[in-house]
N, CA, C and O of each residue as an XYZ file, in Angstrom:
444
protein
N     -11.470    -12.964      9.905
C     -12.261    -11.638      8.779
C     -11.624    -10.498      9.695
O     -11.684    -10.156     10.876
N     -10.962    -10.078      8.489
C     -10.746     -8.595      8.833
C     -11.680     -7.562      9.457
O     -12.772     -7.624      8.893
N     -11.651     -6.717     10.331
C     -12.449     -6.353     11.095
C     -12.911     -5.214     10.624
O     -12.134     -4.307     10.327
N     -14.287     -5.097     10.486
C     -14.323     -3.600      9.972
C     -15.732     -3.235     11.290
O     -15.769     -3.902     12.324
N     -16.758     -2.133     11.012
C     -17.638     -1.827     12.462
C     -19.280     -2.780     11.899
O     -20.128     -3.075     11.057
N     -18.649     -2.862     13.364
C     -20.296     -4.040     12.680
C     -21.473     -3.435     12.500
O     -22.452     -3.956     11.965
N     -21.399     -2.178     12.998
C     -23.061     -1.262     12.633
C     -23.119     -1.125     11.200
O     -24.119     -0.914     10.514
N     -21.731     -1.296     10.777
C     -21.616     -0.060      8.796
C     -22.494     -1.137      8.724
O     -22.828     -2.066      9.460
N     -22.840     -0.614      7.297
C     -24.136     -1.563      6.142
C     -22.585     -1.810      5.025
O     -22.082     -2.881      4.685
N     -22.116     -0.302      4.651
C     -21.707     -0.311      3.334
C     -20.314      0.360      3.960
O     -20.147      1.172      4.870
N     -19.274     -0.423      2.965
C     -17.780     -0.318      2.932
C     -17.338      0.692      1.850
O     -17.992      0.552      0.816
N     -16.709      1.356      1.817
C     -16.115      2.121      0.927
C     -14.765      1.170      0.102
O     -14.152      0.470      0.909
N     -14.457      1.110     -0.782
C     -12.916      0.101     -1.606
C     -12.033      0.852     -0.923
O     -11.124      0.026     -0.830
N     -11.527      2.077     -0.228
C     -10.847      2.197      0.281
C     -10.938      1.745      1.761
O      -9.957      1.427      2.434
N     -11.955      1.751      2.105
C     -11.955      0.679      3.707
C     -11.617     -0.933      3.251
O     -10.825     -1.676      3.831
N     -12.374     -1.239      2.143
C     -12.096     -2.718      1.667
C     -10.653     -3.342      1.480
O     -10.399     -4.535      1.649
N      -9.880     -2.513      1.163
C      -8.792     -2.653      0.698
C      -7.648     -2.008      1.776
O      -6.487     -1.917      1.376
N      -7.887     -1.701      2.720
C      -6.985     -1.438      4.262
C      -7.644     -2.698      4.756
O      -6.856     -3.619      4.975
N      -8.782     -2.914      4.955
C      -9.050     -4.312      6.025
C      -8.196     -5.506      5.171
O      -7.753     -6.447      5.829
N      -8.042     -5.481      4.193
C      -7.066     -7.026      3.470
C      -5.695     -6.431      2.950
O      -5.002     -7.053      2.145
N      -5.330     -5.151      3.471
C      -4.045     -4.808      3.688
C      -3.621     -4.863      1.214
O      -2.570     -5.280      0.726
N      -4.397     -4.511      0.689
C      -3.972     -4.512     -0.680
C      -4.334     -3.402     -1.385
O      -4.822     -2.495     -0.711
N      -4.218     -3.212     -2.669
C      -4.518     -1.608     -3.090
C      -5.672     -1.624     -3.977
O      -5.721     -2.500     -4.840
N      -6.479     -0.885     -3.891
C      -7.825     -0.872     -4.104
C      -8.067     -1.076     -5.602
O      -9.244     -1.140     -5.957
N      -6.854     -1.215     -6.767
C      -6.837     -1.408     -7.881
C      -7.168     -2.863     -7.848
O      -7.993     -3.261     -8.671
N      -6.569     -3.825     -6.901
C      -6.804     -5.375     -7.109
C      -7.986     -5.423     -6.274
O      -8.197     -6.634     -6.340
N      -8.991     -4.923     -5.466
C     -10.340     -4.784     -5.465
C     -10.867     -4.520     -6.355
O     -12.027     -4.856     -6.116
N     -10.815     -3.966     -7.656
C     -11.573     -3.479     -8.671
C     -11.465     -4.778     -9.455
O     -12.455     -5.302     -9.965
N      -9.628     -5.540     -9.584
C      -9.685     -6.402    -10.595
C     -10.422     -7.635    -10.303
O     -11.106     -8.301    -11.080
N     -10.073     -7.918     -8.547
C     -11.165     -9.017     -8.536
C     -12.739     -9.229     -8.668
O     -13.375    -10.251     -8.924
N     -13.305     -7.472     -8.319
C     -14.425     -7.431     -9.015
C     -14.651     -7.771    -10.421
O     -15.367     -8.696    -10.806
N     -13.994     -6.964    -11.159
C     -14.209     -7.917    -12.831
C     -14.030     -9.348    -13.150
O     -14.559     -9.908    -14.110
N     -13.327     -9.849    -12.370
C     -13.062    -11.484    -12.371
C     -13.851    -12.824    -11.562
O     -13.675    -14.028    -11.748
N     -14.709    -12.176    -10.671
C     -15.174    -13.284     -9.619
C     -16.495    -12.327     -9.377
O     -16.647    -11.287     -8.736
N     -17.458    -13.207    -10.240
C     -18.596    -12.641    -10.487
C     -19.439    -12.377     -8.477
O     -20.164    -11.414     -8.229
N     -19.168    -13.179     -7.680
C     -19.742    -13.597     -6.306
C     -19.589    -11.923     -6.077
O     -20.569    -11.299     -5.672
N     -18.281    -11.213     -6.363
C     -18.662     -9.360     -6.077
C     -19.488     -8.406     -6.597
O     -19.422     -7.818     -7.676
N     -20.027     -8.348     -5.984
C     -21.599     -7.381     -6.403
C     -21.130     -6.253     -5.478
O     -21.449     -6.276     -4.290
N     -20.280     -5.132     -6.059
C     -20.931     -4.102     -5.430
C     -21.796     -2.970     -5.144
O     -21.250     -2.414     -6.097
N     -22.651     -2.079     -4.725
C     -23.472     -1.585     -5.450
C     -22.961     -0.093     -5.673
O     -21.916      0.259     -5.124
N     -23.484      0.545     -6.250
C     -22.580      2.404     -6.844
C     -23.436      3.086     -6.534
O     -24.645      2.929     -6.700
N     -22.667      4.223     -5.871
C     -23.750      5.481     -5.563
C     -24.140      6.297     -6.838
O     -23.766      5.966     -7.963
N     -25.020      7.527     -6.546
C     -24.509      8.714     -7.922
C     -23.184      8.404     -8.481
O     -22.945      8.045     -9.634
N     -22.236      8.614     -7.380
C     -20.887      9.243     -8.387
C     -20.359      8.155     -8.752
O     -19.138      8.164     -8.910
N     -20.968      7.140     -8.950
C     -20.296      5.457     -9.271
C     -18.953      5.251     -8.328
O     -17.802      4.971     -8.663
N     -19.277      5.388     -7.591
C     -18.195      4.884     -5.939
C     -19.161      3.862     -5.413
O     -20.339      3.990     -5.079
N     -18.153      2.533     -5.425
C     -18.507      1.359     -4.811
C     -18.663      1.306     -3.363
O     -18.010      1.812     -2.450
N     -19.893      0.423     -3.392
C     -19.986      0.370     -1.878
C     -20.098     -1.099     -1.231
O     -21.082     -1.752     -1.579
N     -19.217     -1.678     -0.347
C     -19.146     -2.694     -0.494
C     -20.026     -3.596      0.399
O     -19.474     -3.283      1.454
N     -20.814     -4.329      0.716
C     -21.483     -4.875      1.819
C     -20.432     -6.415      2.794
O     -19.291     -6.862      2.919
N     -21.772     -6.634      3.215
C     -20.859     -7.583      4.805
C     -20.334     -8.790      3.881
O     -19.237     -9.344      3.803
N     -21.867     -9.023      3.043
C     -21.405    -10.430      1.923
C     -20.158     -9.910      1.479
O     -19.083    -10.296      1.939
N     -20.284     -8.977      0.527
C     -19.015     -8.724     -0.854
C     -17.587     -9.057      0.070
O     -16.752     -9.849     -0.366
N     -17.412     -8.357      1.393
C     -16.509     -8.602      2.345
C     -16.223     -9.705      2.285
O     -15.099     -9.891      1.819
N     -16.823    -10.660      2.593
C     -17.060    -12.154      3.230
C     -16.465    -12.780      1.584
O     -15.854    -13.845      1.495
N     -16.717    -12.085      0.642
C     -16.362    -13.147     -0.598
C     -15.161    -12.807     -0.578
O     -14.342    -13.724     -0.642
N     -14.717    -11.560     -0.495
C     -13.437    -11.268     -1.267
C     -12.389    -11.385      0.382
O     -11.506    -10.563      0.628
N     -12.572    -11.994      0.876
C     -11.991    -12.618      1.948
C     -11.508    -14.047      1.887
O     -10.589    -14.537      2.543
N     -12.374    -14.707      0.880
C     -12.430    -16.557      0.568
C     -11.269    -15.954     -0.680
O     -10.225    -16.582     -0.858
N     -11.531    -14.873     -1.378
C     -10.663    -15.140     -2.690
C      -9.451    -14.791     -2.342
O      -8.509    -15.330     -2.922
N      -9.125    -13.468     -0.958
C      -8.044    -13.205     -0.510
C      -7.212    -14.543      0.221
O      -5.996    -14.514      0.409
N      -8.129    -15.773      0.615
C      -7.585    -16.593      1.753
C      -6.903    -17.454      0.209
O      -5.776    -17.917      0.032
N      -7.833    -17.425     -0.517
C      -7.407    -18.740     -2.030
C      -5.690    -18.264     -2.810
O      -4.703    -18.950     -3.074
N      -5.943    -17.019     -2.947
C      -5.041    -16.402     -4.357
C      -3.810    -15.748     -3.069
O      -2.693    -15.866     -3.575
N      -3.736    -15.340     -2.125
C      -2.980    -14.581     -1.300
C      -2.682    -15.319     -0.228
O      -1.818    -14.737      0.428
N      -2.993    -16.307      0.237
C      -2.919    -16.960      1.339
C      -2.597    -18.465      1.318
O      -1.899    -18.988      2.187
N      -3.109    -19.098      0.343
C      -2.775    -20.062     -0.397
C      -2.579    -20.305     -1.746
O      -2.939    -21.414     -2.141
N      -2.098    -19.539     -2.548
C      -1.087    -19.040     -3.729
C      -1.901    -19.966     -4.915
O      -1.359    -20.811     -5.627
N      -3.488    -19.546     -4.941
C      -4.143    -20.314     -6.075
C      -4.351    -18.982     -7.522
O      -4.534    -17.768     -7.612
N      -4.168    -20.224     -8.480
C      -4.197    -18.807     -9.517
C      -6.266    -18.509     -9.784
O      -7.279    -19.008     -9.294
N      -6.047    -17.724    -10.543
C      -7.343    -17.155    -10.428
C      -8.147    -18.197    -10.340
O      -8.737    -18.622     -9.347
N      -8.145    -18.606    -11.471
C      -8.783    -20.148    -12.595
C      -8.904    -21.109    -11.508
O     -10.066    -21.400    -11.225
N      -7.518    -21.957    -10.488
C      -8.110    -22.530     -9.556
C      -8.707    -21.753     -8.304
O      -9.525    -22.505     -7.773
N      -8.627    -20.624     -7.667
C      -9.484    -19.817     -7.008
C     -11.261    -19.739     -7.383
O     -12.035    -19.811     -6.429
N     -11.671    -19.631     -8.426
C     -13.146    -19.899     -9.322
C     -13.659    -21.099     -9.586
O     -14.871    -21.254     -9.736
N     -12.698    -22.182     -9.679
C     -12.974    -23.427     -9.264
C     -13.287    -23.981     -8.085
O     -14.452    -24.113     -7.710
N     -12.487    -24.267     -7.558
C     -12.723    -23.969     -5.549
C     -13.761    -23.320     -5.330
O     -14.578    -24.091     -4.827
N     -14.382    -21.796     -5.494
C     -15.266    -21.337     -4.987
C     -16.716    -21.908     -5.642
O     -17.871    -21.907     -5.216
N     -16.233    -22.284     -6.602
C     -17.431    -23.042     -7.267
C     -18.164    -24.710     -6.932
O     -19.355    -25.009     -7.019
N     -17.035    -25.580     -6.548
C     -17.352    -26.656     -5.932
C     -17.687    -26.655     -4.522
O     -18.723    -27.230     -4.191
N     -16.995    -26.119     -3.676
C     -16.975    -26.139     -2.212
C     -16.745    -24.517     -1.434
O     -15.768    -24.258     -0.731
N     -17.320    -24.018     -1.592
C     -17.239    -22.634     -1.145
C     -17.685    -22.599      0.876
O     -17.430    -21.730      1.710
N     -18.228    -23.609      0.986
C     -17.970    -23.989      2.634
C     -17.240    -24.372      3.197
O     -17.314    -24.146      4.404
N     -15.869    -25.338      2.586
C     -15.334    -25.995      3.162
C     -13.916    -24.618      3.128
O     -13.127    -24.390      4.045
N     -13.991    -23.880      1.721
C     -13.246    -22.401      1.469
C     -13.366    -21.680      3.034
O     -12.456    -21.580      3.856
N     -14.767    -21.219      3.168
C     -15.283    -20.223      4.089
C     -14.156    -21.174      5.300
O     -12.984    -20.912      5.569
N     -14.891    -22.133      5.761
C     -14.302    -22.622      6.844
C     -13.196    -22.702      7.526
O     -13.069    -22.552      8.741
N     -11.738    -23.131      6.122
C     -10.614    -23.135      6.375
C     -10.356    -21.835      6.136
O      -9.352    -22.000      5.444
N     -10.536    -20.371      6.195
C     -10.350    -19.085      5.913
C     -10.558    -18.447      7.550
O      -9.984    -17.484      8.059
N     -11.619    -19.390      8.157
C     -12.029    -18.829      9.261
C     -10.938    -19.440     10.652
O     -10.782    -18.891     11.743
N     -10.404    -20.525     10.236
C      -9.938    -21.341     11.113
C      -8.470    -20.915     11.193
O      -7.816    -21.132     12.213
N      -7.765    -20.088      9.733
C      -6.959    -19.577      9.259
C      -6.672    -17.860     10.122
O      -5.789    -17.290     10.763
N      -7.992    -17.614      9.634
C      -8.172    -15.674     10.510
C      -8.089    -16.170     12.382
O      -7.539    -15.442     13.208
N      -8.453    -16.907     12.580
C      -8.639    -17.351     14.076
C      -6.924    -17.741     14.972
O      -6.553    -17.561     16.132
N      -6.196    -18.369     13.661
C      -4.703    -18.737     14.314
C      -3.849    -17.576     14.302
O      -2.915    -17.425     15.089
N      -4.248    -16.580     13.207
C      -3.349    -15.115     12.938
C      -3.720    -14.690     14.252
O      -2.738    -14.624     14.992
N      -4.944    -14.339     14.866
C      -5.068    -13.897     15.696
C      -4.883    -13.952     17.009
O      -5.004    -13.018     17.801
N      -4.475    -15.480     17.325
C      -3.723    -16.506     17.946
C      -2.147    -15.925     18.345
O      -1.443    -15.529     19.274
N      -2.195    -16.309     16.323
C      -0.395    -15.854     16.903
C       0.012    -14.248     16.779
O       1.215    -13.995     16.731
N      -0.733    -13.393     16.737
C      -0.727    -11.531     16.833
C      -0.700    -11.647     18.339
O       0.195    -11.070     18.957
N      -1.719    -12.430     19.041
C      -1.930    -12.133     20.571
C      -0.560    -12.496     21.197
O       0.115    -11.788     21.945
N      -0.283    -13.746     20.742
C       0.869    -14.399     21.907
C       2.163    -13.549     21.517
O       3.096    -13.449     22.314
N       2.183    -12.952     20.286
C       3.655    -12.324     19.802
C       3.354    -10.673     20.701
O       4.190     -9.773     20.783
N       2.575    -10.657     21.025
C       2.539     -8.745     21.724
C       2.340     -9.699     23.391
O       2.967     -9.157     24.302
N       1.676    -10.796     23.740
C       2.219    -11.051     24.779
C       4.144    -11.094     25.309
O       4.782    -10.529     26.196
N       4.486    -12.053     24.237
C       5.784    -12.193     23.969
C       6.323    -11.120     24.491
O       6.983    -10.931     25.513
N       5.791    -10.154     23.288
C       7.132     -8.282     23.504
C       6.637     -7.610     24.927
O       7.219     -6.747     25.584
N       5.583     -8.163     25.160
C       5.404     -7.205     26.578
C       6.092     -8.358     27.686
O       6.103     -7.967     28.853
N       6.360     -9.006     27.567
C       7.252    -10.326     28.666
C       8.756     -9.511     28.570
O       9.269     -9.259     29.660
N       9.552     -9.050     27.253
C      10.455     -8.994     26.558
C      10.980     -7.597     27.447
O      12.037     -7.557     28.077
N       9.948     -6.426     27.338
C      10.662     -5.315     28.289
C      10.867     -5.008     29.337
O      11.517     -3.988     29.566
């Protein structure tokens, strides 16, 4: 899962977009397309995303960006078996962290 501040309760749309390396417009689009994304809005109308929203965005990102699902396919998959998708996304996140660590180690050895 993208890293965030563990003591933080709410995240701005800019922070969330940075976590997933996407534009804020994509986050807003996913919010409209997927009913599981429900950020609060402050008095100014700024979106405030919770950790649960970020978890759901991670699942959507995993399905659409990493696995190549269509939006319709992602919606159907999330309805049928969200637990399986969550576990798959966690495994991929762990593997990506390991890959990054090993790549950094390799680069350190080559210096």
